[in-house]
PDB file of N, CA, C, O and CB in Angstrom:
ATOM      1  N   MET A   1      12.288 -39.050 -39.350  1.00  0.00           N
ATOM      2  CA  MET A   1      12.911 -37.911 -40.150  1.00  0.00           C
ATOM      3  C   MET A   1      14.192 -37.506 -39.380  1.00  0.00           C
ATOM      4  O   MET A   1      14.177 -37.363 -38.157  1.00  0.00           O
ATOM      5  CB  MET A   1      11.872 -36.606 -40.317  1.00  0.00           C
ATOM      6  N   VAL A   2      15.263 -37.333 -40.110  1.00  0.00           N
ATOM      7  CA  VAL A   2      16.541 -36.968 -39.558  1.00  0.00           C
ATOM      8  C   VAL A   2      16.711 -35.389 -39.673  1.00  0.00           C
ATOM      9  O   VAL A   2      16.366 -34.801 -40.698  1.00  0.00           O
ATOM     10  CB  VAL A   2      17.708 -37.755 -40.322  1.00  0.00           C
ATOM     11  N   ARG A   3      17.221 -34.773 -38.651  1.00  0.00           N
ATOM     12  CA  ARG A   3      17.367 -33.373 -38.725  1.00  0.00           C
ATOM     13  C   ARG A   3      18.687 -33.022 -37.930  1.00  0.00           C
ATOM     14  O   ARG A   3      19.254 -33.860 -37.229  1.00  0.00           O
ATOM     15  CB  ARG A   3      16.072 -32.643 -38.149  1.00  0.00           C
ATOM     16  N   ALA A   4      19.124 -31.765 -38.082  1.00  0.00           N
ATOM     17  CA  ALA A   4      20.287 -31.299 -37.450  1.00  0.00           C
ATOM     18  C   ALA A   4      19.971 -30.696 -36.075  1.00  0.00           C
ATOM     19  O   ALA A   4      18.958 -30.013 -35.929  1.00  0.00           O
ATOM     20  CB  ALA A   4      20.966 -30.311 -38.328  1.00  0.00           C
ATOM     21  N   TYR A   5      20.816 -30.935 -35.065  1.00  0.00           N
ATOM     22  CA  TYR A   5      20.729 -30.357 -33.743  1.00  0.00           C
ATOM     23  C   TYR A   5      22.005 -29.507 -33.514  1.00  0.00           C
ATOM     24  O   TYR A   5      23.113 -30.005 -33.710  1.00  0.00           O
ATOM     25  CB  TYR A   5      20.567 -31.484 -32.642  1.00  0.00           C
ATOM     26  N   ASP A   6      21.862 -28.303 -33.124  1.00  0.00           N
ATOM     27  CA  ASP A   6      23.002 -27.472 -32.894  1.00  0.00           C
ATOM     28  C   ASP A   6      23.473 -27.420 -31.445  1.00  0.00           C
ATOM     29  O   ASP A   6      22.676 -27.305 -30.514  1.00  0.00           O
ATOM     30  CB  ASP A   6      22.702 -26.128 -33.354  1.00  0.00           C
ATOM     31  N   TYR A   7      24.806 -27.510 -31.281  1.00  0.00           N
ATOM     32  CA  TYR A   7      25.319 -27.503 -29.950  1.00  0.00           C
ATOM     33  C   TYR A   7      26.462 -26.509 -29.877  1.00  0.00           C
ATOM     34  O   TYR A   7      26.995 -26.095 -30.906  1.00  0.00           O
ATOM     35  CB  TYR A   7      25.762 -28.901 -29.527  1.00  0.00           C
ATOM     36  N   THR A   8      26.842 -26.125 -28.665  1.00  0.00           N
ATOM     37  CA  THR A   8      27.981 -25.304 -28.393  1.00  0.00           C
ATOM     38  C   THR A   8      28.748 -25.908 -27.185  1.00  0.00           C
ATOM     39  O   THR A   8      28.142 -26.523 -26.307  1.00  0.00           O
ATOM     40  CB  THR A   8      27.540 -23.830 -28.125  1.00  0.00           C
ATOM     41  N   CYS A   9      30.068 -25.725 -27.157  1.00  0.00           N
ATOM     42  CA  CYS A   9      30.899 -26.266 -26.015  1.00  0.00           C
ATOM     43  C   CYS A   9      31.137 -25.180 -25.055  1.00  0.00           C
ATOM     44  O   CYS A   9      31.500 -24.077 -25.464  1.00  0.00           O
ATOM     45  CB  CYS A   9      32.269 -26.855 -26.487  1.00  0.00           C
ATOM     46  N   GLY A  10      30.954 -25.417 -23.793  1.00  0.00           N
ATOM     47  CA  GLY A  10      31.219 -24.449 -22.755  1.00  0.00           C
ATOM     48  C   GLY A  10      32.658 -24.239 -22.421  1.00  0.00           C
ATOM     49  O   GLY A  10      33.021 -23.292 -21.722  1.00  0.00           O
ATOM     50  N   GLU A  11      33.491 -25.139 -22.930  1.00  0.00           N
ATOM     51  CA  GLU A  11      34.931 -25.043 -22.667  1.00  0.00           C
ATOM     52  C   GLU A  11      35.638 -24.253 -23.817  1.00  0.00           C
ATOM     53  O   GLU A  11      36.216 -23.193 -23.578  1.00  0.00           O
ATOM     54  CB  GLU A  11      35.552 -26.489 -22.519  1.00  0.00           C
ATOM     55  N   CYS A  12      35.580 -24.783 -25.046  1.00  0.00           N
ATOM     56  CA  CYS A  12      36.357 -24.216 -26.154  1.00  0.00           C
ATOM     57  C   CYS A  12      35.409 -23.378 -27.086  1.00  0.00           C
ATOM     58  O   CYS A  12      35.873 -22.835 -28.088  1.00  0.00           O
ATOM     59  CB  CYS A  12      37.077 -25.380 -26.973  1.00  0.00           C
ATOM     60  N   HIS A  13      34.113 -23.275 -26.764  1.00  0.00           N
ATOM     61  CA  HIS A  13      33.200 -22.451 -27.486  1.00  0.00           C
ATOM     62  C   HIS A  13      32.993 -22.905 -28.903  1.00  0.00           C
ATOM     63  O   HIS A  13      32.531 -22.130 -29.740  1.00  0.00           O
ATOM     64  CB  HIS A  13      33.665 -21.071 -27.472  1.00  0.00           C
ATOM     65  N   ASN A  14      33.328 -24.154 -29.193  1.00  0.00           N
ATOM     66  CA  ASN A  14      33.117 -24.738 -30.520  1.00  0.00           C
ATOM     67  C   ASN A  14      31.619 -24.876 -30.770  1.00  0.00           C
ATOM     68  O   ASN A  14      30.904 -25.359 -29.891  1.00  0.00           O
ATOM     69  CB  ASN A  14      33.829 -26.125 -30.646  1.00  0.00           C
ATOM     70  N   ASN A  15      31.124 -24.474 -31.921  1.00  0.00           N
ATOM     71  CA  ASN A  15      29.756 -24.649 -32.366  1.00  0.00           C
ATOM     72  C   ASN A  15      29.747 -25.820 -33.376  1.00  0.00           C
ATOM     73  O   ASN A  15      30.536 -25.833 -34.321  1.00  0.00           O
ATOM     74  CB  ASN A  15      29.183 -23.313 -33.005  1.00  0.00           C
ATOM     75  N   PHE A  16      28.827 -26.823 -33.159  1.00  0.00           N
ATOM     76  CA  PHE A  16      28.793 -27.928 -34.061  1.00  0.00           C
ATOM     77  C   PHE A  16      27.390 -28.404 -34.209  1.00  0.00           C
ATOM     78  O   PHE A  16      26.525 -28.003 -33.430  1.00  0.00           O
ATOM     79  CB  PHE A  16      29.687 -29.032 -33.599  1.00  0.00           C
ATOM     80  N   GLU A  17      27.128 -29.216 -35.142  1.00  0.00           N
ATOM     81  CA  GLU A  17      25.743 -29.869 -35.284  1.00  0.00           C
ATOM     82  C   GLU A  17      25.939 -31.365 -35.416  1.00  0.00           C
ATOM     83  O   GLU A  17      26.928 -31.900 -35.917  1.00  0.00           O
ATOM     84  CB  GLU A  17      24.924 -29.309 -36.574  1.00  0.00           C
ATOM     85  N   ILE A  18      24.905 -31.962 -34.921  1.00  0.00           N
ATOM     86  CA  ILE A  18      24.818 -33.453 -34.947  1.00  0.00           C
ATOM     87  C   ILE A  18      23.485 -33.784 -35.607  1.00  0.00           C
ATOM     88  O   ILE A  18      22.449 -33.234 -35.231  1.00  0.00           O
ATOM     89  CB  ILE A  18      24.921 -34.107 -33.465  1.00  0.00           C
ATOM     90  N   TRP A  19      23.509 -34.693 -36.602  1.00  0.00           N
ATOM     91  CA  TRP A  19      22.251 -35.166 -37.268  1.00  0.00           C
ATOM     92  C   TRP A  19      21.722 -36.325 -36.622  1.00  0.00           C
ATOM     93  O   TRP A  19      22.494 -37.221 -36.281  1.00  0.00           O
ATOM     94  CB  TRP A  19      22.449 -35.486 -38.700  1.00  0.00           C
ATOM     95  N   GLY A  20      20.375 -36.418 -36.393  1.00  0.00           N
ATOM     96  CA  GLY A  20      19.713 -37.567 -35.883  1.00  0.00           C
ATOM     97  C   GLY A  20      18.232 -37.460 -35.911  1.00  0.00           C
ATOM     98  O   GLY A  20      17.665 -36.438 -36.298  1.00  0.00           O
ATOM     99  N   THR A  21      17.594 -38.547 -35.489  1.00  0.00           N
ATOM    100  CA  THR A  21      16.179 -38.541 -35.443  1.00  0.00           C
ATOM    101  C   THR A  21      15.710 -37.902 -34.081  1.00  0.00           C
ATOM    102  O   THR A  21      16.526 -37.783 -33.168  1.00  0.00           O
ATOM    103  CB  THR A  21      15.642 -39.994 -35.628  1.00  0.00           C
ATOM    104  N   PRO A  22      14.453 -37.504 -33.939  1.00  0.00           N
ATOM    105  CA  PRO A  22      13.992 -37.055 -32.644  1.00  0.00           C
ATOM    106  C   PRO A  22      14.093 -38.138 -31.560  1.00  0.00           C
ATOM    107  O   PRO A  22      14.273 -37.791 -30.393  1.00  0.00           O
ATOM    108  CB  PRO A  22      12.575 -36.581 -32.758  1.00  0.00           C
ATOM    109  N   GLU A  23      13.989 -39.382 -31.880  1.00  0.00           N
ATOM    110  CA  GLU A  23      14.125 -40.449 -30.923  1.00  0.00           C
ATOM    111  C   GLU A  23      15.576 -40.569 -30.419  1.00  0.00           C
ATOM    112  O   GLU A  23      15.824 -40.763 -29.229  1.00  0.00           O
ATOM    113  CB  GLU A  23      13.665 -41.760 -31.545  1.00  0.00           C
ATOM    114  N   GLU A  24      16.550 -40.442 -31.391  1.00  0.00           N
ATOM    115  CA  GLU A  24      17.975 -40.478 -31.033  1.00  0.00           C
ATOM    116  C   GLU A  24      18.248 -39.181 -30.169  1.00  0.00           C
ATOM    117  O   GLU A  24      18.927 -39.258 -29.145  1.00  0.00           O
ATOM    118  CB  GLU A  24      18.927 -40.538 -32.381  1.00  0.00           C
ATOM    119  N   HIS A  25      17.737 -38.062 -30.577  1.00  0.00           N
ATOM    120  CA  HIS A  25      17.931 -36.837 -29.756  1.00  0.00           C
ATOM    121  C   HIS A  25      17.501 -37.009 -28.331  1.00  0.00           C
ATOM    122  O   HIS A  25      18.213 -36.606 -27.411  1.00  0.00           O
ATOM    123  CB  HIS A  25      17.174 -35.682 -30.348  1.00  0.00           C
ATOM    124  N   ALA A  26      16.353 -37.597 -28.131  1.00  0.00           N
ATOM    125  CA  ALA A  26      15.749 -37.830 -26.811  1.00  0.00           C
ATOM    126  C   ALA A  26      16.671 -38.701 -25.944  1.00  0.00           C
ATOM    127  O   ALA A  26      16.735 -38.524 -24.727  1.00  0.00           O
ATOM    128  CB  ALA A  26      14.353 -38.506 -26.962  1.00  0.00           C
ATOM    129  N   LYS A  27      17.347 -39.593 -26.545  1.00  0.00           N
ATOM    130  CA  LYS A  27      18.258 -40.537 -25.923  1.00  0.00           C
ATOM    131  C   LYS A  27      19.654 -39.889 -25.607  1.00  0.00           C
ATOM    132  O   LYS A  27      20.417 -40.342 -24.754  1.00  0.00           O
ATOM    133  CB  LYS A  27      18.429 -41.760 -26.853  1.00  0.00           C
ATOM    134  N   GLY A  28      19.907 -38.799 -26.367  1.00  0.00           N
ATOM    135  CA  GLY A  28      21.234 -38.210 -26.151  1.00  0.00           C
ATOM    136  C   GLY A  28      22.147 -38.387 -27.377  1.00  0.00           C
ATOM    137  O   GLY A  28      22.874 -39.379 -27.435  1.00  0.00           O
ATOM    138  N   LEU A  29      22.143 -37.527 -28.297  1.00  0.00           N
ATOM    139  CA  LEU A  29      22.969 -37.670 -29.495  1.00  0.00           C
ATOM    140  C   LEU A  29      24.489 -37.545 -29.278  1.00  0.00           C
ATOM    141  O   LEU A  29      25.306 -38.242 -29.880  1.00  0.00           O
ATOM    142  CB  LEU A  29      22.547 -36.653 -30.479  1.00  0.00           C
ATOM    143  N   VAL A  30      24.805 -36.601 -28.368  1.00  0.00           N
ATOM    144  CA  VAL A  30      26.207 -36.257 -28.209  1.00  0.00           C
ATOM    145  C   VAL A  30      26.506 -36.156 -26.652  1.00  0.00           C
ATOM    146  O   VAL A  30      25.678 -35.701 -25.863  1.00  0.00           O
ATOM    147  CB  VAL A  30      26.539 -34.871 -28.982  1.00  0.00           C
ATOM    148  N   LYS A  31      27.680 -36.591 -26.301  1.00  0.00           N
ATOM    149  CA  LYS A  31      28.101 -36.619 -24.934  1.00  0.00           C
ATOM    150  C   LYS A  31      29.337 -35.688 -24.741  1.00  0.00           C
ATOM    151  O   LYS A  31      29.549 -35.157 -23.651  1.00  0.00           O
ATOM    152  CB  LYS A  31      28.417 -38.074 -24.511  1.00  0.00           C
ATOM    153  N   ASN A  32      30.133 -35.505 -25.803  1.00  0.00           N
ATOM    154  CA  ASN A  32      31.335 -34.761 -25.686  1.00  0.00           C
ATOM    155  C   ASN A  32      31.523 -33.866 -26.872  1.00  0.00           C
ATOM    156  O   ASN A  32      31.020 -34.153 -27.958  1.00  0.00           O
ATOM    157  CB  ASN A  32      32.492 -35.666 -25.524  1.00  0.00           C
ATOM    158  N   CYS A  33      32.291 -32.706 -26.670  1.00  0.00           N
ATOM    159  CA  CYS A  33      32.638 -31.826 -27.763  1.00  0.00           C
ATOM    160  C   CYS A  33      33.599 -32.567 -28.724  1.00  0.00           C
ATOM    161  O   CYS A  33      34.559 -33.180 -28.257  1.00  0.00           O
ATOM    162  CB  CYS A  33      33.281 -30.508 -27.221  1.00  0.00           C
ATOM    163  N   PRO A  34      33.374 -32.528 -29.995  1.00  0.00           N
ATOM    164  CA  PRO A  34      34.178 -33.193 -30.969  1.00  0.00           C
ATOM    165  C   PRO A  34      35.597 -32.594 -31.110  1.00  0.00           C
ATOM    166  O   PRO A  34      36.485 -33.235 -31.673  1.00  0.00           O
ATOM    167  CB  PRO A  34      33.473 -33.156 -32.275  1.00  0.00           C
ATOM    168  N   VAL A  35      35.810 -31.333 -30.584  1.00  0.00           N
ATOM    169  CA  VAL A  35      37.126 -30.690 -30.697  1.00  0.00           C
ATOM    170  C   VAL A  35      37.937 -30.895 -29.420  1.00  0.00           C
ATOM    171  O   VAL A  35      39.092 -31.311 -29.511  1.00  0.00           O
ATOM    172  CB  VAL A  35      36.970 -29.181 -30.989  1.00  0.00           C
ATOM    173  N   CYS A  36      37.398 -30.629 -28.256  1.00  0.00           N
ATOM    174  CA  CYS A  36      38.195 -30.663 -26.966  1.00  0.00           C
ATOM    175  C   CYS A  36      37.827 -31.852 -26.123  1.00  0.00           C
ATOM    176  O   CYS A  36      38.563 -32.189 -25.196  1.00  0.00           O
ATOM    177  CB  CYS A  36      37.970 -29.372 -26.130  1.00  0.00           C
ATOM    178  N   GLY A  37      36.738 -32.490 -26.399  1.00  0.00           N
ATOM    179  CA  GLY A  37      36.239 -33.709 -25.615  1.00  0.00           C
ATOM    180  C   GLY A  37      35.530 -33.343 -24.346  1.00  0.00           C
ATOM    181  O   GLY A  37      35.185 -34.234 -23.570  1.00  0.00           O
ATOM    182  N   SER A  38      35.288 -32.053 -24.089  1.00  0.00           N
ATOM    183  CA  SER A  38      34.564 -31.659 -22.862  1.00  0.00           C
ATOM    184  C   SER A  38      33.130 -32.145 -22.844  1.00  0.00           C
ATOM    185  O   SER A  38      32.477 -32.268 -23.880  1.00  0.00           O
ATOM    186  CB  SER A  38      34.575 -30.154 -22.710  1.00  0.00           C
ATOM    187  N   GLU A  39      32.641 -32.430 -21.593  1.00  0.00           N
ATOM    188  CA  GLU A  39      31.251 -32.848 -21.518  1.00  0.00           C
ATOM    189  C   GLU A  39      30.338 -31.638 -21.204  1.00  0.00           C
ATOM    190  O   GLU A  39      29.138 -31.831 -21.008  1.00  0.00           O
ATOM    191  CB  GLU A  39      31.084 -33.954 -20.443  1.00  0.00           C
ATOM    192  N   LYS A  40      30.870 -30.399 -21.152  1.00  0.00           N
ATOM    193  CA  LYS A  40      30.160 -29.193 -20.945  1.00  0.00           C
ATOM    194  C   LYS A  40      29.562 -28.653 -22.257  1.00  0.00           C
ATOM    195  O   LYS A  40      29.916 -27.566 -22.715  1.00  0.00           O
ATOM    196  CB  LYS A  40      31.068 -28.185 -20.314  1.00  0.00           C
ATOM    197  N   ILE A  41      28.641 -29.444 -22.851  1.00  0.00           N
ATOM    198  CA  ILE A  41      27.991 -28.992 -24.065  1.00  0.00           C
ATOM    199  C   ILE A  41      26.584 -28.633 -23.785  1.00  0.00           C
ATOM    200  O   ILE A  41      25.989 -29.154 -22.841  1.00  0.00           O
ATOM    201  CB  ILE A  41      28.054 -30.032 -25.141  1.00  0.00           C
ATOM    202  N   GLU A  42      26.029 -27.771 -24.556  1.00  0.00           N
ATOM    203  CA  GLU A  42      24.649 -27.438 -24.498  1.00  0.00           C
ATOM    204  C   GLU A  42      24.046 -27.232 -25.827  1.00  0.00           C
ATOM    205  O   GLU A  42      24.681 -26.751 -26.765  1.00  0.00           O
ATOM    206  CB  GLU A  42      24.455 -26.271 -23.698  1.00  0.00           C
ATOM    207  N   GLU A  43      22.777 -27.612 -25.899  1.00  0.00           N
ATOM    208  CA  GLU A  43      22.054 -27.444 -27.165  1.00  0.00           C
ATOM    209  C   GLU A  43      21.625 -26.047 -27.373  1.00  0.00           C
ATOM    210  O   GLU A  43      21.111 -25.408 -26.455  1.00  0.00           O
ATOM    211  CB  GLU A  43      20.865 -28.332 -27.225  1.00  0.00           C
ATOM    212  N   LYS A  44      21.824 -25.533 -28.594  1.00  0.00           N
ATOM    213  CA  LYS A  44      21.381 -24.180 -28.960  1.00  0.00           C
ATOM    214  C   LYS A  44      19.981 -24.330 -29.520  1.00  0.00           C
ATOM    215  O   LYS A  44      19.592 -25.347 -30.096  1.00  0.00           O
ATOM    216  CB  LYS A  44      22.360 -23.484 -30.009  1.00  0.00           C
ATOM    217  N   PRO A  45      19.248 -23.236 -29.307  1.00  0.00           N
ATOM    218  CA  PRO A  45      17.830 -23.280 -29.927  1.00  0.00           C
ATOM    219  C   PRO A  45      17.951 -23.378 -31.388  1.00  0.00           C
ATOM    220  O   PRO A  45      18.838 -22.831 -32.043  1.00  0.00           O
ATOM    221  CB  PRO A  45      16.956 -22.001 -29.574  1.00  0.00           C
ATOM    222  N   SER A  46      16.948 -24.151 -31.888  1.00  0.00           N
ATOM    223  CA  SER A  46      16.923 -24.422 -33.428  1.00  0.00           C
ATOM    224  C   SER A  46      16.202 -23.241 -34.060  1.00  0.00           C
ATOM    225  O   SER A  46      15.213 -22.719 -33.546  1.00  0.00           O
ATOM    226  CB  SER A  46      16.139 -25.853 -33.831  1.00  0.00           C
ATOM    227  N   ILE A  47      16.772 -22.839 -35.239  1.00  0.00           N
ATOM    228  CA  ILE A  47      16.064 -21.773 -36.037  1.00  0.00           C
ATOM    229  C   ILE A  47      15.548 -22.364 -37.355  1.00  0.00           C
ATOM    230  O   ILE A  47      15.182 -21.606 -38.253  1.00  0.00           O
ATOM    231  CB  ILE A  47      17.035 -20.545 -36.340  1.00  0.00           C
ATOM    232  N   GLN A  48      15.509 -23.680 -37.495  1.00  0.00           N
ATOM    233  CA  GLN A  48      15.066 -24.311 -38.699  1.00  0.00           C
ATOM    234  C   GLN A  48      13.539 -24.145 -38.806  1.00  0.00           C
ATOM    235  O   GLN A  48      12.815 -24.291 -37.821  1.00  0.00           O
ATOM    236  CB  GLN A  48      15.485 -25.802 -38.721  1.00  0.00           C
ATOM    237  N   VAL A  49      13.072 -23.840 -40.018  1.00  0.00           N
ATOM    238  CA  VAL A  49      11.650 -23.694 -40.268  1.00  0.00           C
ATOM    239  C   VAL A  49      11.294 -24.626 -41.402  1.00  0.00           C
ATOM    240  O   VAL A  49      11.969 -24.664 -42.430  1.00  0.00           O
ATOM    241  CB  VAL A  49      11.268 -22.218 -40.599  1.00  0.00           C
ATOM    242  N   SER A  50      10.213 -25.386 -41.203  1.00  0.00           N
ATOM    243  CA  SER A  50       9.733 -26.217 -42.308  1.00  0.00           C
ATOM    244  C   SER A  50       8.619 -25.593 -43.042  1.00  0.00           C
ATOM    245  O   SER A  50       7.671 -25.092 -42.438  1.00  0.00           O
ATOM    246  CB  SER A  50       9.306 -27.539 -41.825  1.00  0.00           C
ATOM    247  N   THR A  51       8.709 -25.609 -44.395  1.00  0.00           N
ATOM    248  CA  THR A  51       7.555 -25.094 -45.138  1.00  0.00           C
ATOM    249  C   THR A  51       6.604 -26.103 -45.499  1.00  0.00           C
ATOM    250  O   THR A  51       5.504 -25.794 -45.958  1.00  0.00           O
ATOM    251  CB  THR A  51       7.960 -24.424 -46.329  1.00  0.00           C
ATOM    252  N   GLY A  52       6.981 -27.364 -45.310  1.00  0.00           N
ATOM    253  CA  GLY A  52       6.088 -28.485 -45.647  1.00  0.00           C
ATOM    254  C   GLY A  52       6.182 -28.878 -47.098  1.00  0.00           C
ATOM    255  O   GLY A  52       5.547 -29.836 -47.538  1.00  0.00           O
ATOM    256  N   LYS A  53       6.986 -28.128 -47.847  1.00  0.00           N
ATOM    257  CA  LYS A  53       7.163 -28.452 -49.295  1.00  0.00           C
ATOM    258  C   LYS A  53       8.351 -29.469 -49.487  1.00  0.00           C
ATOM    259  O   LYS A  53       9.373 -29.402 -48.805  1.00  0.00           O
ATOM    260  CB  LYS A  53       7.442 -27.104 -50.134  1.00  0.00           C
ATOM    261  N   LYS A  54       8.157 -30.354 -50.402  1.00  0.00           N
ATOM    262  CA  LYS A  54       9.226 -31.256 -50.729  1.00  0.00           C
ATOM    263  C   LYS A  54       9.620 -30.967 -52.228  1.00  0.00           C
ATOM    264  O   LYS A  54       8.813 -30.982 -53.157  1.00  0.00           O
ATOM    265  CB  LYS A  54       8.777 -32.783 -50.492  1.00  0.00           C
ATOM    266  N   THR A  55      10.950 -30.704 -52.338  1.00  0.00           N
ATOM    267  CA  THR A  55      11.412 -30.452 -53.667  1.00  0.00           C
ATOM    268  C   THR A  55      12.817 -31.164 -53.798  1.00  0.00           C
ATOM    269  O   THR A  55      13.383 -31.610 -52.800  1.00  0.00           O
ATOM    270  CB  THR A  55      11.485 -28.870 -53.952  1.00  0.00           C
ATOM    271  N   GLY A  56      13.326 -31.249 -54.987  1.00  0.00           N
ATOM    272  CA  GLY A  56      14.631 -31.885 -55.174  1.00  0.00           C
ATOM    273  C   GLY A  56      14.502 -33.358 -55.384  1.00  0.00           C
ATOM    274  O   GLY A  56      13.402 -33.887 -55.547  1.00  0.00           O
ATOM    275  N   ASN A  57      15.596 -34.000 -55.378  1.00  0.00           N
ATOM    276  CA  ASN A  57      15.650 -35.530 -55.599  1.00  0.00           C
ATOM    277  C   ASN A  57      15.115 -36.232 -54.383  1.00  0.00           C
ATOM    278  O   ASN A  57      15.212 -35.733 -53.261  1.00  0.00           O
ATOM    279  CB  ASN A  57      17.144 -36.049 -55.885  1.00  0.00           C
ATOM    280  N   ALA A  58      14.558 -37.380 -54.613  1.00  0.00           N
ATOM    281  CA  ALA A  58      14.129 -38.237 -53.459  1.00  0.00           C
ATOM    282  C   ALA A  58      15.331 -38.575 -52.610  1.00  0.00           C
ATOM    283  O   ALA A  58      16.384 -38.949 -53.127  1.00  0.00           O
ATOM    284  CB  ALA A  58      13.432 -39.561 -53.947  1.00  0.00           C
ATOM    285  N   GLY A  59      15.172 -38.442 -51.301  1.00  0.00           N
ATOM    286  CA  GLY A  59      16.204 -38.729 -50.309  1.00  0.00           C
ATOM    287  C   GLY A  59      17.220 -37.601 -50.089  1.00  0.00           C
ATOM    288  O   GLY A  59      18.171 -37.758 -49.323  1.00  0.00           O
ATOM    289  N   SER A  60      17.019 -36.503 -50.741  1.00  0.00           N
ATOM    290  CA  SER A  60      17.906 -35.349 -50.565  1.00  0.00           C
ATOM    291  C   SER A  60      17.128 -34.271 -49.897  1.00  0.00           C
ATOM    292  O   SER A  60      15.901 -34.235 -49.983  1.00  0.00           O
ATOM    293  CB  SER A  60      18.492 -34.852 -51.906  1.00  0.00           C
ATOM    294  N   SER A  61      17.844 -33.360 -49.209  1.00  0.00           N
ATOM    295  CA  SER A  61      17.219 -32.160 -48.642  1.00  0.00           C
ATOM    296  C   SER A  61      17.471 -30.966 -49.526  1.00  0.00           C
ATOM    297  O   SER A  61      18.603 -30.744 -49.956  1.00  0.00           O
ATOM    298  CB  SER A  61      17.742 -31.886 -47.230  1.00  0.00           C
ATOM    299  N   CYS A  62      16.444 -30.194 -49.807  1.00  0.00           N
ATOM    300  CA  CYS A  62      16.569 -29.054 -50.627  1.00  0.00           C
ATOM    301  C   CYS A  62      17.582 -28.026 -50.035  1.00  0.00           C
ATOM    302  O   CYS A  62      18.320 -27.338 -50.740  1.00  0.00           O
ATOM    303  CB  CYS A  62      15.208 -28.436 -50.816  1.00  0.00           C
ATOM    304  N   CYS A  63      17.547 -27.989 -48.737  1.00  0.00           N
ATOM    305  CA  CYS A  63      18.453 -27.023 -48.057  1.00  0.00           C
ATOM    306  C   CYS A  63      19.576 -27.692 -47.273  1.00  0.00           C
ATOM    307  O   CYS A  63      20.111 -27.114 -46.327  1.00  0.00           O
ATOM    308  CB  CYS A  63      17.654 -26.145 -47.110  1.00  0.00           C
ATOM    309  N   GLY A  64      19.945 -28.961 -47.688  1.00  0.00           N
ATOM    310  CA  GLY A  64      20.944 -29.677 -47.058  1.00  0.00           C
ATOM    311  C   GLY A  64      22.278 -29.413 -47.629  1.00  0.00           C
ATOM    312  O   GLY A  64      22.424 -28.537 -48.482  1.00  0.00           O
ATOM    313  N   PRO A  65      23.310 -30.171 -47.174  1.00  0.00           N
ATOM    314  CA  PRO A  65      24.688 -29.950 -47.680  1.00  0.00           C
ATOM    315  C   PRO A  65      24.802 -30.015 -49.219  1.00  0.00           C
ATOM    316  O   PRO A  65      25.639 -29.325 -49.800  1.00  0.00           O
ATOM    317  CB  PRO A  65      25.626 -30.991 -47.069  1.00  0.00           C
ATOM    318  N   ALA A  66      23.987 -30.818 -49.862  1.00  0.00           N
ATOM    319  CA  ALA A  66      24.091 -30.966 -51.402  1.00  0.00           C
ATOM    320  C   ALA A  66      23.616 -29.672 -52.074  1.00  0.00           C
ATOM    321  O   ALA A  66      23.845 -29.488 -53.269  1.00  0.00           O
ATOM    322  CB  ALA A  66      23.188 -32.215 -51.950  1.00  0.00           C
ATOM    323  N   SER A  67      22.964 -28.778 -51.333  1.00  0.00           N
ATOM    324  CA  SER A  67      22.420 -27.514 -51.937  1.00  0.00           C
ATOM    325  C   SER A  67      23.521 -26.512 -52.178  1.00  0.00           C
ATOM    326  O   SER A  67      23.357 -25.557 -52.937  1.00  0.00           O
ATOM    327  CB  SER A  67      21.342 -26.874 -51.021  1.00  0.00           C
ATOM    328  N   ARG A  68      24.650 -26.738 -51.525  1.00  0.00           N
ATOM    329  CA  ARG A  68      25.768 -25.755 -51.632  1.00  0.00           C
ATOM    330  C   ARG A  68      25.450 -24.346 -51.333  1.00  0.00           C
ATOM    331  O   ARG A  68      25.920 -23.431 -52.008  1.00  0.00           O
ATOM    332  CB  ARG A  68      26.317 -25.784 -52.956  1.00  0.00           C
ATOM    333  N   GLY A  69      24.656 -24.157 -50.329  1.00  0.00           N
ATOM    334  CA  GLY A  69      24.250 -22.835 -49.911  1.00  0.00           C
ATOM    335  C   GLY A  69      23.112 -22.183 -50.597  1.00  0.00           C
ATOM    336  O   GLY A  69      22.688 -21.075 -50.269  1.00  0.00           O
ATOM    337  N   LYS A  70      22.594 -22.956 -51.632  1.00  0.00           N
ATOM    338  CA  LYS A  70      21.431 -22.420 -52.407  1.00  0.00           C
ATOM    339  C   LYS A  70      20.224 -23.084 -51.915  1.00  0.00           C
ATOM    340  O   LYS A  70      19.922 -24.202 -52.333  1.00  0.00           O
ATOM    341  CB  LYS A  70      21.569 -22.636 -53.942  1.00  0.00           C
ATOM    342  N   CYS A  71      19.481 -22.431 -51.008  1.00  0.00           N
ATOM    343  CA  CYS A  71      18.304 -23.008 -50.306  1.00  0.00           C
ATOM    344  C   CYS A  71      17.046 -22.698 -51.204  1.00  0.00           C
ATOM    345  O   CYS A  71      16.996 -21.685 -51.901  1.00  0.00           O
ATOM    346  CB  CYS A  71      18.141 -22.372 -48.785  1.00  0.00           C
ATOM    347  N   CYS A  72      16.118 -23.554 -51.151  1.00  0.00           N
ATOM    348  CA  CYS A  72      14.844 -23.391 -51.845  1.00  0.00           C
ATOM    349  C   CYS A  72      14.152 -22.198 -51.242  1.00  0.00           C
ATOM    350  O   CYS A  72      14.400 -21.826 -50.095  1.00  0.00           O
ATOM    351  CB  CYS A  72      13.954 -24.670 -51.746  1.00  0.00           C
ATOM    352  N   GLY A  73      13.259 -21.589 -52.049  1.00  0.00           N
ATOM    353  CA  GLY A  73      12.565 -20.476 -51.527  1.00  0.00           C
ATOM    354  C   GLY A  73      11.052 -20.719 -51.600  1.00  0.00           C
ATOM    355  O   GLY A  73      10.269 -19.862 -51.192  1.00  0.00           O
TER     356      GLY A  73
END
């Protein structure tokens, strides 16, 4: 399962997310800030909650980018 991981840069304070599997995350999804290139990045705690419900089209996320900010309830 692919999910978003949130990061912040200690140099330019850019907040960004990287999508990947838990296996990719364990190996290190990101090494540098995509804005300034700094290696001083840290992962922010995740606030994503799973309801266990699947809705929408197969292969899409109900609360993903295609939802245009209209998340399932």
